[in-house]
C-alpha positions as CSV (number, residue, x, y, z in Angstrom):
1,M,4.3,14.9,15.2
2,K,2.2,14.4,18.2
3,N,3.9,11.4,19.9
4,L,7.0,13.8,19.6
5,V,6.0,16.5,21.3
6,K,5.0,13.8,24.4
7,T,8.6,12.5,24.1
8,F,10.5,15.9,23.8
9,V,10.5,19.8,24.6
10,L,8.2,21.8,21.6
11,S,10.4,25.0,22.3
12,A,13.5,23.1,21.6
13,I,13.0,23.7,17.7
14,V,14.1,27.1,16.9
15,A,14.5,29.0,14.5
16,L,17.7,28.5,12.5
17,T,19.3,32.2,12.9
18,A,19.0,31.5,16.6
19,F,22.0,29.9,17.2
20,S,25.3,30.8,16.8
21,F,28.6,29.1,17.7
22,G,32.3,29.5,18.8
23,P,35.5,29.8,17.3
24,A,36.6,25.9,15.7
25,A,38.5,24.3,17.7
26,K,40.4,20.8,16.4
27,A,39.3,20.0,13.2
28,Y,37.3,16.1,12.3
29,S,35.0,15.1,9.8
30,P,32.0,14.1,11.3
31,F,28.5,12.3,9.3
32,L,25.8,12.4,10.0
33,S,23.1,9.1,8.8
34,A,19.7,8.7,9.0
35,S,16.8,6.0,8.5
36,R,13.6,4.9,9.6
37,S,12.8,3.0,12.4
38,G,9.0,2.4,13.0
39,D,7.7,6.1,13.3
40,G,10.8,7.2,14.8
41,I,14.1,8.5,12.7
42,Y,17.6,7.0,13.8
43,L,19.9,8.9,13.8
44,S,24.0,7.9,13.8
45,V,26.9,10.3,14.0
46,S,30.3,9.5,14.1
47,G,33.9,11.5,13.3
48,G,32.8,13.7,15.5
49,A,34.5,16.2,18.1
50,P,34.5,14.6,21.7
51,S,31.2,14.9,23.8
52,T,30.5,17.8,21.7
53,H,26.5,19.4,21.7
54,F,25.7,19.6,18.2
55,V,22.6,20.4,16.5
56,I,19.7,18.7,14.1
57,Y,18.9,21.0,10.6
58,Y,16.4,19.7,8.9
59,T,14.1,20.8,5.2
60,V,11.1,19.0,4.5
61,S,10.6,18.7,1.0
62,G,9.0,21.1,-0.9
63,S,10.4,23.7,2.0
64,S,12.9,26.1,1.3
65,I,13.0,26.7,5.5
66,A,15.1,24.8,7.7
67,Q,14.4,24.2,10.9
68,A,16.4,23.2,14.0
69,L,15.8,20.3,16.6
70,D,17.9,20.5,20.2
71,F,17.6,18.0,22.5
72,P,20.5,17.6,25.5
73,N,21.1,14.5,24.5
74,F,22.3,15.5,21.1
75,R,25.9,15.2,22.3
76,T,28.7,13.1,20.8
77,D,30.6,10.5,23.2
78,Y,34.3,9.9,24.2
79,N,35.2,8.7,20.9
80,G,33.0,11.7,19.1
81,N,30.0,9.1,18.1
82,F,25.9,9.1,18.7
83,S,23.4,7.2,18.0
84,S,19.6,7.9,19.7
85,T,16.0,7.3,17.9
86,I,13.6,10.3,17.9
87,S,10.2,8.5,18.6
88,G,7.2,9.9,16.5
89,A,9.3,11.8,14.1
90,G,8.6,9.5,11.3
91,Q,6.2,11.6,10.2
92,A,7.0,14.9,10.5
93,F,9.9,14.4,9.0
94,G,8.1,13.5,5.6
95,I,9.5,12.1,2.2
96,G,12.6,13.4,1.0
97,T,13.7,15.5,4.3
98,Q,17.0,16.2,4.3
99,L,19.0,16.6,7.6
100,Y,22.8,17.9,8.9
101,A,24.2,18.2,12.5
102,Q,25.9,21.5,13.0
103,F,28.7,21.3,15.5
104,S,29.5,23.4,18.8
105,N,32.4,23.4,17.6
106,S,31.5,25.1,13.9
107,D,32.3,21.2,12.7
108,R,29.0,20.1,10.5
109,T,28.3,16.8,8.3
110,P,27.7,16.9,5.1
111,T,23.8,16.7,4.1
112,V,22.1,13.7,4.2
113,Y,19.0,12.0,2.1
114,L,16.2,10.5,4.9
115,D,14.2,8.7,2.3
116,S,17.4,7.2,0.1
117,G,20.3,7.7,2.8
118,S,22.4,8.7,0.3
119,S,25.2,11.6,1.5
120,C,25.5,14.4,-0.1
121,G,27.3,17.7,-0.7
122,Y,26.8,20.3,1.8
123,Y,24.9,22.3,-1.0
124,G,21.6,20.1,-0.6
125,C,21.2,16.6,-2.0
126,S,21.8,15.3,-5.8
127,V,18.9,13.0,-7.7
128,G,21.1,13.9,-11.5
129,Q,23.1,12.3,-13.9
130,I,26.0,13.1,-15.8
131,S,26.3,12.5,-19.6
132,F,28.2,12.9,-22.5
133,S,27.4,14.2,-26.2
134,E,29.6,11.2,-27.4
135,N,29.0,7.9,-24.2
136,N,31.5,6.1,-26.5
137,L,34.0,7.7,-28.4
138,F,36.0,6.4,-31.3
139,M,40.0,7.0,-31.7
140,N,42.9,6.8,-33.3
141,T,46.3,6.3,-31.9
142,G,47.8,10.9,-32.0
143,Q,44.1,11.8,-32.1
144,S,42.9,14.8,-29.8
145,R,38.7,15.2,-29.3
146,Q,36.8,17.3,-27.2
147,V,33.5,15.9,-25.2
148,T,30.9,18.0,-23.9
149,I,29.6,17.2,-20.6
150,Y,26.2,17.7,-19.9
151,N,24.3,17.8,-15.9
152,S,20.8,17.2,-15.6
153,Y,21.5,18.2,-12.2
154,N,21.5,22.2,-12.0
155,Y,21.5,23.1,-8.2
156,G,25.2,23.9,-6.2
157,S,28.5,24.6,-8.3
158,N,28.3,23.3,-12.2
159,S,31.9,21.8,-11.7
160,Y,33.5,19.5,-12.5
161,Y,36.8,16.2,-11.7
162,I,37.9,13.7,-12.9
163,Q,37.3,10.2,-10.7
164,N,39.2,8.0,-12.6
165,I,41.0,6.6,-16.0
166,S,40.9,3.1,-16.6
167,N,44.3,2.5,-17.8
168,N,46.0,5.8,-18.5
169,N,48.7,3.7,-20.9
170,V,45.4,4.0,-23.7
171,I,44.8,7.6,-22.7
172,N,44.4,10.9,-21.6
173,A,42.1,12.9,-19.9
174,T,41.6,16.7,-18.2
175,L,38.7,19.1,-18.1
176,A,39.1,22.7,-19.5
177,G,39.4,24.4,-16.1
178,Y,36.1,24.2,-14.4
179,A,34.3,24.0,-17.5
180,N,32.2,21.2,-18.8
181,I,34.4,20.7,-22.0
182,L,36.8,17.1,-21.1
183,N,40.4,16.6,-23.9
184,L,41.0,13.4,-24.7
185,E,44.3,12.3,-26.4
186,A,44.2,8.8,-27.8
187,K,47.8,7.5,-26.6
188,S,48.2,3.4,-27.2
189,S,45.2,1.3,-28.7
190,G,43.3,-0.3,-26.1
191,T,40.0,0.3,-24.7
192,A,39.5,2.8,-21.5
193,S,37.2,4.2,-19.2
194,V,36.8,7.8,-18.3
195,T,34.5,8.9,-14.8
196,V,33.5,12.3,-14.3
197,C,31.7,13.4,-11.2
198,Q,30.3,17.1,-9.1
199,Y,32.4,18.6,-7.3
200,N,30.9,18.2,-3.7
201,Y,28.2,15.7,-5.5
202,S,30.7,12.6,-5.7
203,G,27.4,10.0,-6.0
204,N,26.5,12.7,-9.4
205,C,28.6,10.9,-11.9
206,G,29.1,10.1,-15.5
207,T,31.4,7.2,-17.5
208,L,32.7,7.6,-20.8
209,Y,33.9,4.1,-22.4
210,V,36.5,5.2,-24.7
211,T,37.9,2.7,-28.0
212,V,41.5,4.0,-29.6
213,N,43.0,1.9,-32.8
214,Q,46.4,1.7,-34.2
215,T,47.1,4.2,-36.4
216,V,48.9,2.3,-39.5
217,G,50.0,3.4,-42.6
218,S,48.2,6.2,-44.7
219,W,44.8,6.7,-46.5
220,S,44.8,6.6,-50.2
221,L,41.7,7.1,-52.8
222,S,39.7,3.7,-54.2
223,Q,40.6,4.6,-57.7
224,T,42.8,8.0,-58.5
225,S,41.2,8.9,-61.8
226,I,37.3,8.6,-63.0
227,T,35.2,9.7,-66.2
228,V,31.8,10.8,-66.7
229,G,29.5,12.7,-68.9
230,P,28.2,15.6,-68.1
231,G,25.0,16.2,-65.6
232,Q,26.4,12.4,-64.4
233,S,27.7,11.2,-61.2
234,A,30.0,9.0,-60.0
235,S,31.2,7.2,-56.5
236,L,34.5,6.6,-55.1
237,T,35.6,5.2,-51.8
238,A,38.4,7.0,-49.3
239,N,40.6,4.0,-47.3
240,F,42.0,4.2,-43.9
241,P,43.7,1.9,-42.4
242,Y,42.7,2.5,-39.2
243,I,38.9,4.2,-37.9
244,F,37.7,7.0,-39.9
245,S,36.3,9.6,-37.4
246,G,36.9,12.8,-39.4
247,S,35.6,14.3,-42.5
248,L,37.1,14.4,-46.5
249,Y,37.1,17.8,-47.3
250,E,37.9,19.4,-51.0
251,G,41.9,21.4,-50.8
252,S,41.3,22.3,-54.4
253,N,39.9,22.2,-58.1
254,S,41.8,23.5,-60.6
255,N,38.1,23.9,-62.8
256,P,34.9,23.2,-60.6
257,S,32.8,24.2,-63.7
258,V,33.7,21.0,-65.6
259,A,33.2,18.9,-62.2
260,T,32.8,18.9,-57.9
261,V,32.7,17.3,-55.1
262,G,30.6,16.2,-52.2
263,F,31.5,14.3,-49.6
264,S,29.3,11.2,-47.2
265,G,31.4,9.9,-44.9
266,S,34.6,8.2,-46.5
267,T,32.0,7.7,-49.7
268,I,33.4,10.8,-52.5
269,Y,30.6,12.0,-54.9
270,V,31.9,13.5,-58.7
271,Y,29.1,14.8,-60.6
272,G,29.9,16.1,-64.3
273,H,29.2,19.3,-65.7
274,N,30.1,20.4,-68.5
275,S,33.0,18.3,-71.3
276,G,36.7,18.7,-70.1
277,N,39.6,17.2,-67.2
278,A,39.9,19.5,-63.3
279,N,42.6,17.8,-60.6
280,I,40.6,17.8,-57.8
281,S,42.5,17.4,-53.9
282,I,40.8,15.7,-51.4
283,C,41.8,15.8,-48.4
284,Y,41.5,14.5,-44.3
285,S,43.3,15.4,-41.3
286,G,45.8,18.1,-43.6
287,S,47.2,15.2,-45.6
288,C,46.0,15.2,-49.4
289,N,45.8,12.7,-52.4
290,N,45.1,14.3,-56.4
291,L,41.5,12.9,-58.1
292,Y,41.9,13.0,-62.4
293,V,38.1,13.9,-63.6
294,T,37.5,13.6,-67.1
295,V,34.0,14.6,-68.1
296,S,33.4,13.6,-71.6
297,G,29.9,13.6,-74.0
298,S,27.5,15.3,-74.8
299,S,24.8,16.1,-72.0
300,G,22.0,16.6,-75.4
301,S,18.9,18.4,-74.6
302,L,14.9,17.8,-73.4
303,S,11.8,19.6,-75.8
304,L,8.4,20.0,-75.9
305,S,5.2,18.6,-78.4
306,Q,3.5,22.1,-76.8
307,S,5.8,24.6,-75.0
308,S,2.7,26.5,-73.9
309,V,-0.7,25.2,-72.7
310,T,-3.7,26.7,-72.3
311,L,-6.6,25.3,-70.5
312,N,-9.7,25.4,-68.6
313,Q,-10.7,24.6,-64.9
314,G,-11.2,21.0,-64.6
315,Q,-9.3,20.4,-68.2
316,N,-6.2,17.8,-68.1
317,T,-4.2,18.0,-71.0
318,I,-1.3,15.3,-71.9
319,I,2.2,16.3,-73.3
320,T,5.5,14.6,-74.9
321,I,8.9,14.6,-73.9
322,Y,11.8,14.8,-76.6
323,D,15.1,13.9,-75.5
324,S,18.1,14.6,-78.4
325,S,20.7,12.3,-75.8
326,S,21.7,9.1,-76.3
327,Y,21.4,8.1,-72.4
328,S,17.9,6.4,-70.4
329,S,18.0,8.6,-67.3
330,A,14.2,9.1,-65.9
331,L,12.6,12.5,-66.6
332,Y,11.4,14.0,-63.5
333,V,9.2,17.4,-62.2
334,S,12.0,19.9,-60.4
335,N,9.5,22.3,-60.3
336,N,6.1,23.8,-60.8
337,T,5.6,27.6,-59.3
338,S,2.4,27.5,-58.5
339,S,0.9,24.5,-57.3
340,S,-2.8,25.4,-56.8
341,V,-3.5,26.2,-60.3
342,V,-1.4,23.4,-62.4
343,I,-1.2,19.9,-61.4
344,P,1.7,17.5,-63.3
345,T,1.9,14.0,-63.2
346,L,4.7,12.2,-65.1
347,S,4.8,8.6,-66.3
348,G,8.0,8.2,-68.9
349,H,8.5,10.8,-71.2
350,S,4.1,11.2,-70.6
351,L,3.6,14.7,-68.8
352,N,0.2,15.2,-67.8
353,L,-1.4,18.4,-66.7
354,Y,-4.4,19.1,-65.0
355,G,-5.5,22.5,-64.8
356,N,-6.8,23.1,-60.9
357,A,-7.7,27.0,-60.7
358,A,-7.8,30.0,-62.6
359,G,-4.4,31.3,-63.0
360,Y,-0.4,31.1,-64.4
361,S,2.5,28.4,-63.6
362,T,5.6,27.3,-65.1
363,V,6.5,23.4,-64.9
364,T,10.1,22.3,-65.3
365,V,11.2,18.4,-66.2
366,C,14.4,17.7,-66.1
367,R,16.8,15.0,-66.4
368,N,19.6,14.1,-64.0
369,S,22.3,11.8,-65.7
370,P,23.5,13.7,-68.1
371,Y,21.2,17.1,-66.1
372,A,18.9,19.2,-68.2
373,C,15.7,21.0,-68.0
374,V,12.6,22.2,-70.3
375,N,9.5,24.5,-69.0
376,V,6.5,23.7,-70.2
377,Y,4.0,27.6,-69.6
378,V,0.3,27.2,-68.6
379,T,-2.6,29.1,-68.5
380,V,-6.1,28.0,-66.8
381,N,-9.0,29.9,-67.2
382,S,-11.7,29.8,-65.2
383,G,-14.5,28.2,-67.2
384,S,-15.6,24.6,-65.9
385,F,-14.9,22.3,-67.6
386,S,-16.8,18.7,-67.5
387,Q,-14.8,15.3,-67.3
388,T,-15.5,12.4,-66.1
389,V,-12.5,10.5,-63.2
390,Y,-9.8,7.7,-64.7
391,F,-7.1,6.1,-63.1
392,L,-3.7,6.7,-63.8
393,T,-2.3,3.6,-62.6
394,N,-2.8,0.5,-64.2
395,S,0.0,-2.2,-61.9
396,L,1.1,-1.8,-58.6
397,S,5.4,-1.8,-58.2
398,R,7.3,-5.0,-57.1
399,I,6.9,-5.6,-53.3
400,T,9.6,-7.3,-51.4
401,L,9.0,-9.9,-48.8
402,G,9.6,-8.8,-45.5
403,Q,10.2,-4.3,-46.6
404,Y,8.4,-1.8,-46.0
405,Y,6.4,-1.0,-49.4
406,S,5.0,1.8,-50.3
407,F,3.6,2.5,-53.5
408,Q,0.8,5.6,-54.4
409,L,-1.7,5.2,-57.0
410,Q,-2.2,7.9,-60.0
411,A,-5.9,9.8,-61.0
412,S,-6.5,12.4,-63.2
413,G,-9.8,13.9,-64.7
414,G,-13.4,15.1,-62.7
415,T,-11.7,17.6,-60.1
416,P,-9.3,17.0,-56.7
417,P,-8.8,16.4,-54.5
418,Y,-9.3,12.5,-54.7
419,T,-10.5,10.2,-52.5
420,Y,-9.7,6.3,-52.8
421,S,-11.4,3.4,-51.2
422,L,-11.5,-0.4,-51.2
423,V,-14.6,-1.8,-52.4
424,D,-14.3,-5.7,-53.5
425,G,-10.9,-8.0,-52.4
426,Q,-8.8,-7.5,-49.5
427,L,-4.9,-6.3,-49.3
428,P,-2.6,-8.8,-48.1
429,S,-2.8,-8.6,-44.9
430,G,0.3,-6.2,-43.8
431,L,-0.8,-3.9,-46.0
432,S,-3.2,-1.0,-46.0
433,L,-4.4,1.7,-48.3
434,S,-5.0,4.8,-47.3
435,S,-7.7,7.9,-48.6
436,S,-4.8,9.6,-50.8
437,G,-4.3,6.4,-52.0
438,Q,-1.1,6.0,-50.8
439,I,-0.6,1.7,-50.1
440,F,1.8,0.7,-47.6
441,G,2.9,-2.1,-44.8
442,T,5.1,-4.7,-45.3
443,V,4.0,-8.3,-46.6
444,Q,5.6,-11.2,-44.4
445,N,4.1,-13.8,-46.6
446,P,3.2,-15.2,-49.7
447,V,0.2,-14.3,-51.6
448,N,-2.4,-14.2,-54.3
449,V,-4.7,-11.6,-54.2
450,N,-7.3,-8.4,-56.3
451,F,-8.9,-6.2,-55.2
452,T,-10.8,-3.1,-56.5
453,V,-10.2,0.7,-55.9
454,R,-13.1,3.5,-56.4
455,V,-10.9,7.3,-56.6
456,T,-14.2,9.7,-56.1
457,D,-13.2,13.0,-57.0
458,Y,-14.5,16.1,-55.0
459,Y,-17.8,16.2,-56.4
460,G,-18.6,12.8,-56.2
461,R,-17.3,11.3,-60.1
462,S,-16.2,8.1,-59.6
463,A,-14.0,5.7,-61.7
464,Q,-12.9,2.1,-60.2
465,A,-9.2,0.2,-60.8
466,S,-9.2,-4.1,-60.5
467,F,-5.1,-4.6,-59.2
468,A,-3.9,-8.7,-58.4
469,I,-1.0,-9.0,-55.7
470,S,0.5,-12.7,-56.8
471,S,4.0,-14.9,-57.4
472,D,4.6,-12.5,-60.3
473,N,5.1,-9.1,-58.3
474,V,6.3,-10.2,-55.5
475,L,10.0,-10.3,-54.7
476,G,11.4,-13.1,-52.5
477,A,8.5,-15.0,-52.4
478,S,11.2,-17.4,-49.8
479,S,13.4,-13.8,-49.4
480,Y,13.8,-11.6,-46.5
481,A,15.4,-8.6,-45.3
482,N,18.6,-8.4,-43.4
483,G,18.3,-8.9,-39.9
484,T,14.3,-10.8,-40.3
485,L,14.2,-13.6,-37.2
486,L,12.2,-16.0,-38.1
487,N,10.3,-18.9,-36.0
488,E,10.7,-21.8,-37.8
489,N,8.6,-25.0,-36.0
490,G,10.0,-23.6,-32.6
491,T,13.6,-22.3,-33.8
492,I,14.6,-18.9,-34.3
493,Y,17.3,-17.6,-37.4
494,I,18.4,-14.6,-37.8
495,V,18.2,-13.8,-42.3
496,Y,21.5,-12.4,-43.2
497,K,22.0,-12.2,-47.1
498,N,18.8,-14.2,-47.8
499,T,20.5,-17.6,-45.6
500,K,19.5,-18.3,-41.9
501,T,21.8,-18.5,-38.9
502,G,20.0,-20.4,-36.1
503,F,19.7,-20.0,-31.8
504,V,20.2,-22.9,-29.7
505,S,18.9,-21.4,-26.6
506,A,16.2,-18.7,-25.6
507,A,19.3,-17.8,-23.0
508,A,21.3,-17.0,-25.9
509,F,18.1,-14.9,-28.0
510,L,17.2,-13.2,-25.2
511,G,20.9,-12.1,-24.0
512,L,21.5,-10.3,-27.4
513,G,18.5,-7.6,-26.8
514,F,16.3,-10.0,-29.4
515,K,12.6,-10.6,-28.6
516,F,9.9,-13.4,-29.3
517,E,7.1,-11.1,-30.1
518,N,9.5,-9.7,-33.4
519,A,9.9,-13.5,-35.0
520,I,7.4,-14.3,-38.2
521,S,6.3,-17.8,-38.1
522,V,6.9,-19.2,-42.0
523,V,8.6,-22.0,-43.8
524,S,11.3,-20.0,-45.0
525,G,13.1,-22.2,-47.6
526,I,16.0,-20.1,-47.3
527,P,19.5,-21.6,-46.8
528,Y,21.6,-22.4,-43.9
529,S,24.4,-20.5,-42.5
530,G,25.9,-22.9,-41.3
531,Y,26.1,-21.0,-38.4
532,S,24.8,-21.0,-34.7
533,V,24.7,-18.7,-32.3
534,T,25.3,-20.6,-28.6
535,T,25.6,-17.8,-26.5
536,A,24.9,-14.2,-25.2
537,N,28.8,-13.3,-24.3
538,A,29.9,-12.5,-27.8
539,A,29.3,-9.7,-30.7
540,H,25.7,-9.7,-32.4
541,P,25.2,-12.4,-35.2
542,W,25.4,-11.4,-39.0
543,G,22.7,-9.6,-40.1
544,S,21.7,-7.5,-36.4
545,W,21.0,-3.9,-36.8
546,I,22.3,-3.0,-33.6
547,K,22.4,0.6,-31.1
548,S,24.9,2.7,-29.2
549,G,23.5,6.1,-28.7
550,Q,22.2,7.8,-30.8
551,T,23.8,5.3,-34.0
552,V,22.1,2.2,-35.6
553,Y,25.2,-0.2,-36.6
554,F,24.8,-3.0,-38.8
555,V,26.7,-6.5,-38.2
556,H,28.6,-7.7,-41.3
557,E,30.8,-9.9,-41.7
558,L,34.0,-7.7,-41.9
559,G,32.6,-5.2,-39.8
560,L,29.9,-2.9,-37.7
561,I,28.5,-0.7,-40.5
562,P,27.9,2.9,-39.2
563,I,24.0,4.5,-40.2
564,T,24.1,7.8,-40.5
565,D,20.3,9.1,-41.4
566,W,16.5,7.0,-41.4
567,N,15.8,6.9,-44.8
568,T,19.2,5.5,-45.3
569,F,18.1,3.0,-42.6
570,L,14.5,2.3,-44.1
571,N,16.1,1.4,-47.8
572,N,18.0,-0.8,-46.9
573,G,15.5,-2.8,-45.6
574,G,16.0,-2.1,-41.8
575,N,13.6,-2.6,-39.3
576,G,13.0,-0.5,-36.1
577,S,11.1,-3.1,-33.9
578,L,14.0,-5.1,-34.6
579,V,17.4,-2.6,-33.6
580,V,18.3,-4.3,-30.1
581,P,21.2,-2.9,-27.6
582,A,25.1,-3.3,-28.2
583,N,27.3,-4.7,-26.2
584,S,31.1,-4.7,-26.3
585,Y,32.1,-7.9,-27.7
586,D,30.4,-5.7,-30.8
587,F,32.8,-2.6,-30.7
588,Q,35.7,-5.8,-30.8
589,L,34.9,-5.6,-34.8
590,P,36.4,-3.0,-37.0
591,I,33.9,0.1,-38.2
592,L,33.5,0.1,-42.1
593,S,33.1,3.4,-44.0
594,V,28.8,4.5,-43.9
595,M,26.0,2.8,-45.4
596,V,24.7,4.3,-48.2
597,A,22.1,3.9,-50.2
598,N,21.0,0.1,-51.5
599,D,24.4,-0.7,-50.3
600,A,26.0,-3.2,-52.0
601,R,27.2,-4.8,-49.2
602,L,24.0,-6.0,-48.2
603,R,23.5,-7.8,-51.1
C-alpha cells in the first residue's frame, strides 16, 4: 500500500456511509472490469453517463466491510468511458477482492471478482454450480416429469430462470414460480438440453440433457398365466414398445392368500403360498394387464431327529433334518434367537449346534421352495466341555477366472472365536486369507496350487486342513468376465460373452475412457468376435460397463442394461475399476430392462 500512498492522497479512502448521491438522471448500464497490471490494478469503465464522477468500492477477501476509493480523475469521458492503472494497489487488493463503481447519478456497475475477471451480480460473486436431481433424463412422448434444481452457491436470491431450450419441438420446460422445481413435458422424439441459471448470477448455470422416445402401441406381459408350487416363486417380464421409466404396481388381487407379486423394474415376481387360483391385475401408469396364477402341489413338511437339545458350554452336536416334500430346495438357518448362546452351522441336511454360552435359544431352519420351517430348542449349561477343534470345510467352491471370489472356511469344536492362518504353501495370486477364515479376491490366470490352513480357538487349540486349487475347480481356464480387458502381445481386447473384440489404436481405447493399467497380460485362447473398435466417436463396445450420473449400464448387443444396485453389479461379474464414463453415442441405443442376479443376457 506504500506506493499507493505516494501516488494518491490517503484521505481519499473513506467509509462507505460517508457518501450520498443526488437524484438519478438518465439511466445508463455501466460495466466495470478490473485486472492486475504489474504491482497495480487496471480499471476500465464503459457504458456510463458522460463526464460523470464515480467512486470505486472494494471488499477484500474475508471481510464484510466495503471500503471506498475516490480520486479526482475518477470521471468518465464524453463517451461515458474511463480507463487507468492504480499503481501500487496490487498488494492492497488481495486475492478474492470484489469491486464495483458507484456513479454520482446513482448508477452502479455489477460487482467484479478481481482475480478471475468474471462478472457477478449486484449481490456478490457466485462461485457455485447448478445441478439437477437427474442430469440425463429419458422420457416418452406425452410424459411429464419434475426435476429438482440444486445450487451449491447459496449467496443472494435462490431464484432461477430458463436461459435456453435447445429444441422446443422435443421438450417444453417451465419453472414452478421461483421454486427449485423444473417441470418438463415430452412433446416429440429427439434430444434436447435445458439450461437453467440463477437470477443476478448469469455465470451460475446448469444444463439438463433430455432424450425423448416415441410412444408406440401398448405394453404387455411376457405371459398371461403362470403355475407355481406352494412356497415357490417364478418371474415374468413386462414388455414395453418404448422406454420404461416408471413403476409397475398391483392393481388388484382376487386371492392374496394363494399368491402375491413383487416388482423390480420391468420384472414381475410371483410368489405361491397355498394351493388355488388368483387373478392379479398388473398396472403401469393407469393401464393394466391381467395375470392368472395357479398354485398347485403339496408343500410337504420339515422334521428333526431331535426337536430339543441340551449341551454343555463348549460342546457341539449334530441333528438331522428330514424333508417330506418331493422338492430338492436348499435349507438355510432363518433365525437364531440368541446367537451368543448357540452357534448353528448347516451343511446339507445336517445341523451342527455349538454351545457357546449358558442360556436358551431357538434355532429356525427353513426351506424356500416350497416354503416350510422347523424349530429346534437349545439349552446350554454352564459346565465346561473339553473338545478338540476340527474343520468342517474339506474342499473349496469353484473359482471363475476374472470374477471376484469369496469363500468362508468353517470349523467346530473348542471354544470360538476361531483364528485362521496359512501355515504351508501359498494361495493363488489375487487371493487372500483373512484371520476370520474368509478366502477372497480375483484370480486372473489358470492356477495349480496346494496350501494348508490352521484354525486356532480361543484357548489355543488348533487343527489343520489342506486344500488344492487346480484346473479341476477353476471355471474357465480360458474364460473371462464380461468387460475384462486383455493385453495379448500388445493388442488390447475387451471380453463379451467369452469372445474378444480388439482396439485398433490407443486413441480409440483411451478416448472411450479405458486405462492401460486395467488390462491383464495373458494369452487367453478365447475366440475373436470378428469386430474391432476403430474410433472413440462411437458407442462403447459390447461388454463395457459405463456410468452416467449415478447409474451404471452394461453395453449389450441389444442396447443398454441399467443396474440398480451394487450387489447385482458384482453378482454379474462387474468390476468397479472397469467402469468408464458414458458418452452421447451410448444413449442412442435402446434402454433395456434392469439387470437381475445371474442375468442370462450376459451369458
